[in-house]
C-alpha positions in Angstrom: -41.8 216.5 -118.3 -43.0 213.0 -117.9 -44.1 211.1 -120.9 -47.3 209.1 -120.6 -48.3 206.2 -122.8 -51.5 204.3 -123.2 -51.2 201.0 -121.4 -53.3 198.2 -122.9 -53.3 194.4 -122.6 -52.9 192.2 -125.6 -56.6 191.3 -126.1 -55.9 188.6 -128.7 -53.6 186.7 -126.4 -56.0 187.1 -123.5 -58.9 185.6 -125.6 -56.7 182.8 -126.9 -55.5 181.8 -123.4 -59.0 182.0 -121.9 -60.3 179.6 -124.6 -57.4 177.3 -124.1 -57.9 177.1 -120.4 -61.6 176.3 -120.9 -61.1 173.8 -123.7 -58.0 171.8 -122.9 -59.3 170.4 -119.5 -62.5 169.2 -121.3 -60.5 167.5 -124.0 -58.1 166.0 -121.6 -60.8 164.7 -119.3 -62.1 162.6 -122.2 -58.7 161.0 -122.9 -58.9 158.9 -119.7 -55.3 159.5 -118.7 -54.2 157.9 -115.4 -53.8 160.4 -112.6 -50.7 160.4 -110.4 -49.8 161.7 -107.0 -49.7 165.5 -107.3 -47.8 165.9 -104.0 -45.0 163.6 -105.2 -44.7 165.6 -108.5 -44.3 168.8 -106.6 -41.6 167.3 -104.5 -39.7 166.1 -107.6 -39.7 169.7 -108.9 -38.4 171.2 -105.7 -34.7 172.1 -105.3 -34.4 169.6 -102.5 -35.1 166.7 -104.8 -33.1 168.0 -107.8 -29.7 168.2 -106.1 -30.4 166.6 -102.7 -28.1 169.0 -100.9 -29.8 171.8 -99.0 -28.5 174.4 -96.6 -29.9 174.0 -93.1 -31.7 177.3 -93.4 -33.6 176.5 -96.6 -36.8 178.5 -96.7 -40.1 177.5 -98.4 -42.4 180.4 -99.1 -46.1 179.9 -99.9 -47.2 183.0 -102.0 -50.9 182.3 -101.3 -50.4 183.3 -97.7 -47.7 185.9 -98.2 -48.6 189.6 -98.4 -47.4 190.9 -101.7 -47.9 193.9 -104.0 -48.7 193.5 -107.7 -45.0 193.6 -108.4 -42.2 191.2 -108.8 -40.6 188.2 -107.1 -38.7 190.5 -104.7 -42.0 191.2 -103.0 -42.3 187.5 -102.0 -38.7 187.2 -100.8 -38.3 190.5 -99.0 -39.7 189.4 -95.7 -37.1 186.6 -95.3 -34.0 187.4 -93.1 -31.0 188.2 -95.3 -33.0 189.1 -98.4 -33.5 192.7 -99.7 -34.6 194.4 -102.9 -31.8 195.4 -105.2 -31.3 197.5 -108.4 -33.6 200.2 -109.7 -37.0 198.9 -108.9 -40.3 198.7 -110.8 -41.5 195.6 -112.5 -37.8 194.4 -113.0 -36.9 194.8 -109.4 -34.2 192.3 -108.6 -33.2 191.0 -105.1 -30.1 190.6 -102.9 -29.4 187.5 -100.8 -26.9 188.0 -98.0 -24.9 190.6 -100.0 -25.0 188.6 -103.2 -27.1 189.8 -106.2 -27.3 190.0 -109.9 -25.5 187.0 -111.5 -24.4 185.6 -108.2 -27.9 184.2 -107.4 -29.2 181.3 -109.5 -32.9 181.5 -110.3 -34.9 178.5 -111.6 -38.5 178.3 -112.8 -39.9 174.8 -112.9 -36.3 173.6 -113.1 -35.4 175.9 -116.0 -32.5 178.3 -115.2 -33.3 181.9 -115.9 -30.3 183.4 -117.7 -30.3 186.9 -119.1 -27.8 189.7 -119.8 -29.5 192.5 -117.9 -26.9 194.1 -115.7 -29.4 194.3 -112.8 -29.6 190.6 -112.7 -31.9 187.7 -113.6 -35.3 189.2 -112.5 -38.3 186.9 -113.2 -40.5 189.9 -114.0 -42.2 188.2 -116.9 -44.0 185.9 -114.4 -46.6 187.6 -112.2 -46.3 186.5 -108.5 -49.9 185.3 -108.8 -48.6 182.5 -111.0 -46.1 181.3 -108.5 -47.4 178.5 -106.3 -44.3 178.0 -104.1 -40.8 179.3 -103.7 -37.7 177.5 -102.3 -35.0 179.9 -101.2 -31.6 178.4 -100.4 -29.2 180.8 -98.7 -26.1 178.8 -97.4 -22.7 178.1 -99.0 -23.7 174.5 -100.1 -25.6 176.0 -103.0 -22.2 175.5 -104.7 -23.6 172.2 -106.0 -25.6 174.3 -108.5 -22.5 175.5 -110.2 -21.6 178.9 -111.7 -23.7 181.8 -110.5 -25.0 180.1 -107.3 -22.4 181.1 -104.8 -24.9 183.5 -103.1 -27.9 181.1 -103.2 -30.6 179.6 -105.3 -34.2 180.6 -105.8 -36.4 177.8 -107.2 -39.9 178.7 -108.3 -42.9 176.4 -109.0 -45.6 177.6 -111.3 -48.1 174.8 -111.0 -51.6 176.1 -109.9 -52.8 174.6 -106.7 -56.6 175.4 -106.8 -59.2 176.3 -109.5 -60.2 179.9 -109.1 -61.2 183.1 -110.7 -59.8 186.3 -109.1 -59.9 190.0 -109.7 -57.7 192.6 -108.0 -57.7 196.4 -108.3 -55.8 199.3 -106.8 -58.0 202.3 -107.2 -55.3 204.9 -106.2 -52.6 203.8 -108.6 -54.9 202.2 -111.2 -53.4 198.7 -111.0 -55.6 195.8 -111.8 -55.3 192.1 -112.7 -57.5 189.2 -113.5 -56.6 185.6 -113.0 -58.2 182.3 -114.0 -56.8 179.0 -112.8 -57.7 175.3 -113.3 -56.2 172.6 -111.2 -57.1 169.0 -112.2 -55.6 165.6 -111.3 -53.5 165.5 -114.4 -53.7 168.9 -116.0 -53.5 172.4 -114.6 -53.4 175.8 -116.2 -53.5 179.5 -115.2 -53.5 182.9 -116.8 -53.0 186.4 -115.5 -53.6 189.6 -117.3 -52.5 192.7 -115.5 -51.8 196.4 -116.2 -50.9 199.5 -114.3 -50.6 203.2 -114.9 -47.8 205.3 -113.3 -48.1 205.7 -109.6 -46.8 208.4 -107.2 -44.5 208.4 -104.2 -45.7 209.7 -100.8 -44.1 213.2 -101.6 -45.9 213.5 -104.9 -43.2 212.4 -107.4 -44.6 210.6 -110.4 -43.0 207.2 -110.9 -42.4 205.6 -114.3 -43.7 202.2 -113.3 -46.5 201.5 -115.8 -46.8 198.2 -117.6 -49.2 195.8 -119.4 -48.6 192.1 -119.1 -50.3 188.8 -120.0 -48.8 185.5 -118.8 -50.1 181.9 -118.7 -48.9 178.5 -117.5 -50.0 174.9 -118.5 -48.9 171.7 -116.8 -49.6 168.1 -117.9 -49.0 165.1 -115.7 -49.4 161.5 -116.9 -47.8 158.1 -116.8 -46.2 156.1 -119.6 -44.7 152.6 -119.1 -44.6 153.2 -115.3 -42.7 156.4 -116.0 -44.0 159.7 -114.6 -44.2 162.4 -117.2 -44.5 166.1 -116.6 -44.6 168.7 -119.4 -45.2 172.4 -119.0 -45.4 175.6 -121.0 -45.1 179.2 -119.8 -45.8 182.1 -122.1 -45.5 185.8 -121.2 -45.9 189.0 -123.2 -45.3 192.5 -121.7 -45.7 195.9 -123.2 -44.9 199.5 -122.3 -43.0 198.6 -119.2 -41.7 201.7 -117.5 -38.3 201.7 -115.7 -38.6 204.1 -112.8 -35.3 205.7 -111.6 -34.0 208.4 -109.3 -32.7 210.1 -112.5 -35.0 213.1 -113.1 -37.6 212.5 -115.8 -36.7 215.9 -117.1 -33.3 214.4 -117.9 -34.0 210.8 -119.0 -36.9 208.4 -119.6 -36.3 204.6 -119.8 -38.8 201.9 -120.7 -39.2 198.5 -122.3 -41.7 198.5 -125.2 -41.7 194.7 -125.4 -40.7 191.8 -123.2 -41.6 188.3 -124.5 -40.8 184.8 -123.1 -41.7 181.3 -123.9 -40.5 178.4 -121.6 -41.1 174.7 -122.2 -39.9 171.7 -120.3 -40.3 167.9 -120.3 -39.3 165.7 -117.3 -39.3 161.9 -117.0 -38.8 160.1 -113.7 -39.1 156.5 -112.4 -40.2 156.4 -108.8 -37.4 159.0 -107.8 -34.7 156.5 -108.9 -33.8 158.5 -111.9 -34.9 161.7 -113.6 -34.4 163.3 -117.0 -35.4 166.9 -117.8 -35.1 168.8 -121.1 -36.0 172.5 -121.4 -35.9 175.6 -123.6 -36.4 179.3 -122.9 -36.8 181.8 -125.8 -36.7 185.5 -124.7 -36.9 188.7 -126.6 -37.1 192.2 -125.3 -36.5 195.8 -126.3 -35.5 198.9 -124.3 -35.7 202.6 -125.0 -33.7 205.3 -123.3 -34.5 209.0 -124.2 -32.1 211.6 -122.8 -33.3 215.2 -122.6 -31.5 218.5 -122.3 -33.6 221.1 -120.5 -36.7 219.0 -121.4 -35.7 219.1 -125.1 -35.1 215.9 -127.0 -31.3 215.2 -127.1 -30.9 211.5 -128.0 -32.7 208.2 -128.0 -31.1 204.7 -127.9 -33.2 201.7 -128.8 -31.8 198.3 -127.8 -33.0 194.9 -128.9 -32.2 191.6 -127.2 -32.9 188.0 -128.0 -31.5 184.7 -126.7 -32.4 181.0 -126.6 -31.5 178.9 -123.5 -31.4 175.1 -124.0 -30.5 172.5 -121.5 -30.9 169.0 -120.0 -30.5 167.5 -116.6 -30.0 163.8 -115.7 -30.0 162.3 -112.1 -29.4 158.7 -111.0 -30.1 157.7 -107.4 -28.1 154.8 -106.0 -29.0 154.4 -102.3 -27.8 157.5 -100.5 -25.8 158.7 -103.5 -27.0 160.8 -106.4 -25.1 161.2 -109.6 -25.9 163.8 -112.1 -25.0 165.5 -115.4 -26.2 168.9 -116.6 -25.8 170.8 -119.9 -26.8 174.4 -120.3 -26.4 176.2 -123.6 -27.2 179.7 -124.8 -27.6 180.2 -128.5 -28.3 183.2 -130.7 -27.5 185.8 -127.9 -27.9 188.9 -129.9 -27.8 192.5 -128.5 -27.9 195.4 -130.9 -28.6 199.1 -130.6 -29.4 202.0 -132.7 -29.4 205.7 -132.1 -32.4 207.8 -133.3 -32.9 211.5 -133.8 -36.0 213.6 -133.0 -37.5 212.6 -136.3 -37.1 208.9 -135.5 -34.3 208.7 -138.1 -31.5 206.2 -137.5 -28.3 207.9 -136.7 -26.2 204.8 -136.1 -26.8 201.1 -135.8 -24.4 198.5 -134.3 -24.3 194.9 -133.0 -23.2 195.0 -129.4 -22.9 191.3 -128.6 -23.4 188.2 -130.8 -22.5 185.4 -128.5 -23.1 181.9 -127.3 -22.4 179.9 -124.1 -21.9 176.3 -123.1 -21.7 174.8 -119.6 -21.3 171.1 -119.1 -21.1 169.7 -115.6 -21.1 166.4 -113.7 -21.9 166.3 -110.0 -22.4 163.9 -107.0 -24.3 164.3 -103.8 -23.7 161.8 -100.9 -25.6 161.5 -97.6 -24.5 159.7 -94.5 -26.5 159.2 -91.2 -24.5 158.1 -88.2 -26.7 158.1 -85.1 -27.4 161.8 -84.3 -25.0 163.1 -87.0 -26.1 163.8 -90.5 -23.5 164.5 -93.2 -23.8 165.7 -96.8 -21.0 165.9 -99.4 -21.4 167.5 -102.7 -18.9 167.8 -105.6 -19.3 169.3 -109.0 -17.0 169.7 -112.1 -17.9 172.4 -114.6 -16.5 173.2 -118.1 -17.6 176.6 -119.3 -17.0 178.3 -122.6 -18.3 181.8 -123.7 -17.8 183.2 -127.1 -18.5 186.5 -128.8 -18.9 185.5 -132.5 -19.0 189.0 -133.9 -19.6 190.1 -137.5 -16.0 189.5 -138.6 -13.4 186.8 -137.8 -11.2 189.4 -136.1 -14.1 190.2 -133.7 -14.2 186.6 -132.5 -13.4 186.4 -128.8 -13.5 183.3 -126.6 -13.2 182.7 -122.8 -13.1 179.2 -121.3 -12.2 177.5 -118.1 -13.1 174.6 -115.8 -13.8 174.6 -112.1 -14.2 172.1 -109.3 -16.8 173.0 -106.6 -17.2 171.1 -103.4 -19.3 171.4 -100.2 -19.7 169.6 -96.9 -22.6 170.2 -94.5 -23.7 168.5 -91.3 -26.3 168.5 -88.6 -25.9 167.2 -85.1 -28.7 166.8 -82.6 -27.3 167.9 -79.3 -30.6 167.0 -77.6 -34.3 166.7 -78.3 -34.5 170.5 -78.4 -31.2 171.6 -79.8 -29.4 171.1 -83.1 -26.2 172.5 -84.5 -25.5 172.7 -88.2 -22.4 173.6 -90.2 -21.6 174.2 -93.9 -18.4 174.8 -95.8 -18.2 175.2 -99.6 -15.9 176.2 -102.4 -17.8 177.8 -105.4 -17.3 180.0 -108.4 -18.9 182.4 -110.8 -17.8 182.7 -114.4 -18.0 186.2 -115.9 -21.1 186.7 -118.2 -21.2 187.6 -121.8 -22.1 191.2 -121.0 -19.3 191.6 -118.4 -16.8 190.3 -121.0 -18.0 191.6 -124.4 -20.7 194.2 -124.1 -19.7 197.7 -125.3 -22.7 199.9 -125.7 -25.3 202.3 -124.3 -27.6 201.4 -121.4 -30.1 203.4 -119.2 -27.2 203.9 -116.8 -24.9 205.2 -119.6 -22.0 203.8 -121.7 -20.9 200.4 -120.4 -17.7 198.7 -121.5 -16.9 195.0 -121.1 -13.6 193.6 -120.0 -12.4 190.5 -121.7 -9.6 190.0 -119.1 -12.0 189.3 -116.3 -11.2 186.2 -114.2 -13.8 183.9 -112.6 -14.8 184.7 -109.1 -13.8 182.1 -106.5 -15.5 181.8 -103.1 -15.0 180.0 -99.8 -18.1 180.1 -97.7 -18.7 179.1 -94.1 -21.8 178.9 -92.0 -22.7 177.7 -88.5 -26.3 177.5 -87.4 -28.0 176.7 -84.1 -31.7 175.8 -83.7 -33.4 175.6 -80.3 -37.0 174.4 -80.0 -38.5 176.0 -76.9 -41.8 174.1 -77.2 -44.3 173.0 -79.8 -45.1 176.6 -80.6 -41.8 178.4 -80.4 -38.4 177.8 -82.1 -35.3 180.0 -82.4 -32.6 179.9 -85.1 -29.3 181.7 -85.3 -27.0 181.8 -88.4 -23.4 183.1 -88.6 -21.8 183.1 -92.1 -18.6 184.3 -93.7 -17.5 184.4 -97.4 -14.0 185.1 -98.8 -14.4 185.9 -102.5 -11.3 186.2 -104.7 -11.4 188.0 -108.1 -14.6 189.7 -107.1 -16.1 191.4 -110.2 -17.3 194.9 -109.5 -18.7 197.6 -111.7 -16.9 201.0 -111.5 -16.9 204.4 -113.2 -14.0 205.2 -115.5 -12.3 208.6 -115.8 -14.3 209.2 -119.0 -17.6 208.8 -117.2 -18.5 205.4 -118.6 -18.9 202.2 -116.6 -16.8 199.0 -116.8 -15.9 195.9 -114.8 -12.8 194.8 -113.0 -11.6 192.1 -110.6 -11.0 193.1 -107.0 -8.3 191.0 -105.2 -10.4 189.8 -102.4 -13.7 190.6 -100.8 -15.0 189.4 -97.4 -18.7 189.3 -96.6 -20.0 188.2 -93.2 -23.1 188.5 -91.2 -25.6 187.1 -88.7 -29.3 186.3 -88.6 -31.6 185.6 -85.7 -35.1 184.2 -86.4 -37.9 183.5 -83.9 -40.9 181.4 -85.2 -44.2 181.2 -83.3 -47.1 179.1 -84.4 -50.4 177.9 -82.8 -52.0 175.4 -85.1 -53.4 176.9 -88.3 -54.8 179.9 -86.5 -51.7 181.9 -85.7 -48.1 182.2 -86.9 -45.5 184.9 -86.4 -41.9 185.3 -87.5 -39.5 187.9 -86.1 -36.0 188.2 -87.6 -32.9 190.4 -87.2 -30.2 190.7 -89.9 -26.7 192.2 -89.6 -24.0 192.3 -92.3 -20.7 193.8 -93.3 -18.6 193.6 -96.4 -15.3 195.2 -97.6 -12.6 194.7 -100.2 -8.8 194.2 -99.6 -8.4 198.0 -99.0 -11.1 197.9 -96.3 -13.4 199.9 -98.6 -17.2 199.2 -98.7 -18.5 197.1 -101.5 -21.9 197.3 -103.2 -24.9 195.2 -102.2 -24.1 194.9 -98.4 -27.5 195.0 -96.7 -28.6 197.5 -94.0 -29.3 196.1 -90.6 -33.0 195.3 -90.3 -35.7 193.9 -88.1 -38.6 192.2 -89.8 -41.9 191.0 -88.3 -44.5 188.9 -90.2 -47.9 187.8 -88.7 -50.7 185.6 -89.9 -53.8 185.3 -87.7 -57.2 183.7 -88.2 -59.2 184.6 -85.1 -61.4 181.7 -84.1 -64.0 183.7 -82.3 -67.7 184.5 -82.8 -68.4 186.9 -85.7 -64.9 186.5 -86.9 -65.2 183.2 -88.6 -63.6 183.1 -92.1 -61.4 186.2 -91.4 -57.6 186.1 -91.6 -55.2 189.0 -91.1 -51.6 189.3 -92.5 -49.2 191.9 -91.2 -45.6 192.7 -92.4 -43.5 195.3 -90.7 -39.8 196.1 -91.4 -37.6 198.6 -89.8 -34.4 199.2 -91.8 -31.6 201.0 -90.0 -29.7 203.9 -91.6 -26.7 203.0 -93.7 -23.9 205.6 -94.2 -21.1 203.4 -95.5 -21.9 202.2 -99.0 -20.3 201.0 -102.2 -19.3 203.0 -105.2 -22.6 202.6 -107.0 -24.8 203.3 -104.0 -26.2 206.2 -102.0 -26.4 206.4 -98.2 -29.9 206.0 -96.9 -31.8 207.1 -93.8 -33.6 204.6 -91.6 -37.1 203.7 -92.7 -40.2 201.9 -91.4 -42.3 199.9 -93.9 -45.6 198.6 -92.9 -48.1 196.5 -95.0 -51.3 194.9 -93.8 -54.0 192.7 -95.3 -57.4 191.2 -94.3 -59.1 188.3 -96.0 -62.8 187.5 -95.5 -64.4 184.2 -96.7 -67.9 185.4 -97.3 -68.9 182.0 -98.6 -67.5 178.5 -99.0 -66.1 179.3 -102.4 -65.8 183.1 -102.3 -63.6 185.5 -100.5 -62.7 189.2 -100.4 -59.3 190.7 -99.6 -58.4 194.2 -98.6 -54.7 195.2 -98.5 -53.0 198.4 -97.5 -49.3 198.9 -98.5 -47.0 201.6 -97.1 -49.6 202.2 -94.3 -47.6 205.1 -92.8 -47.3 206.7 -96.3 -43.6 207.1 -95.9 -41.4 208.4 -98.7 -38.5 205.9 -99.0 -36.2 204.4 -101.6 -36.5 200.7 -102.6 -32.7 200.0 -102.5 -29.3 201.5 -101.9 -28.6 201.6 -105.6 -27.7 205.1 -106.8 -30.5 205.0 -109.4 -33.1 203.4 -107.1 -36.4 205.3 -107.3 -38.8 206.3 -104.5 -41.5 203.7 -103.7 -45.2 204.2 -104.2 -47.4 206.1 -101.8 -49.9 204.5 -99.5 -51.8 202.1 -101.7 -55.2 200.3 -101.3 -55.7 197.0 -103.1 -59.1 195.2 -103.3 -59.3 191.6 -104.3 -62.1 189.1 -105.1 -61.6 185.3 -105.4 -64.1 182.6 -106.5 -62.9 179.0 -106.2 -64.7 176.4 -108.3 -64.6 172.6 -108.7 
């Protein structure tokens, strides 16, 4: 029996944010603040300018022209070669980059690292995709310059609104809807999204526990002071009644998040790109409920509360082709507690699972050389990491600390006007998290036990890429990559039925990608990619998160013909091959064909309509290889209306 809840948005917050968006630009316009180059500010925020070392296959994604569901960040990334959905799905769907997921991918939002203790990874579910203006995805080994947790890549998100608009989107079948209001001025911009959804169904009629209600807003201020560029931003998000869909039968278990709240603030100062200082904070609080049933009769309920504060600062100094930097990231007040409840909502037990804190201090250098047709980049970084579980008693106090030296070398050589070869080699690491070390409690997946003896993962990554430009409209890129990971941390099932973590001696991950890009001005663009990957441990056994082989095709077309003026069409098609060899926490999957299509019609200069159809073939398929991954929604129609204003 599936439990239903009334999903409602926070009306007070919505009214407050709407008033703020209307009022602040008017007050700010009267303050006569000098405007600055908006394009330059966006560049400063990008991952390329922060650390100055990019892989040669760095990908920039523009969400405004990418076909996405009303879901999570994984919808934006999923069409890129080497990226797949990961974990259980729903609003908290995480993603997998070239076989690396969870805490092996670093995610940044306006330069703020998103750190959490969810075992599924650092999903940015609190920020609706509609509030993301651009995404930088870095896939290669040289992401090592970002430190712990970046061995598999970096995802950098920018939340600054690009245009002023009011938009409304609805999905009649699954009762999803959202409304967005954005303002983009010369020195101030803001945006708010309120969205909600009821439970949807899969193509074979299974009801999915993927309801939610969420209100989120952003505000950005740009100004100049004493010839110093200043950028300040605030992001607030509040989610309620967020369902966690799973393959576990709803007659056996129901999981959801009653609350999910986030507040992010940052201030950055820069002087003509010669130096930059950034200070930030991220306060997060969320709750989860897991109700287990026995023959549809209440058996037990576990309520978990989580809160943490992330603080940090970043400083960069540019000296010619050299960049020197220092970064400090701290987590304070990490508090995870749980309580068991009986059928009468009486507390059976209550315990503190983790009371921890974390510090990571690092210094890094990035150096660039250009010698004729050869471009070289060297990156080095030294990290000091300390994690501590404070505990209620002195005897409970546990500490883990270490230091690590990361390095990377990448190069690009132009063989001719039409051919370029790139290479990357990097040494990186990942320190175990507070949860992997100290967490001992109940989760929606069952009892999970930490392991204080875990050692940091150490990786050597290699990549060779070749790019061939056929003509002005066609280019072909091929990537070959290989990773050797020592002390690989894997989750496994114990003989008692609980889950824990252990180090595997050595894991190898290697793969290949082929990407063909076609473009004809602004009217037509197409991207076809193929991805292949393998991964195994020292005993030649399959490991989790290795992606199935897949072919992906994306198309954007604006036909410049009579009676079709103002019309644009987006198409995304993915064929995922069957995968029978999987890791311990995964399930073999059949092949699947996923097709989404959208059409946008500019009915006036400032107004447009959008019609999207997801899962066009109405296939019944799972979102990931994870053993608890649920079925995906049935064929879904989405209608959108946008009004842009000055």
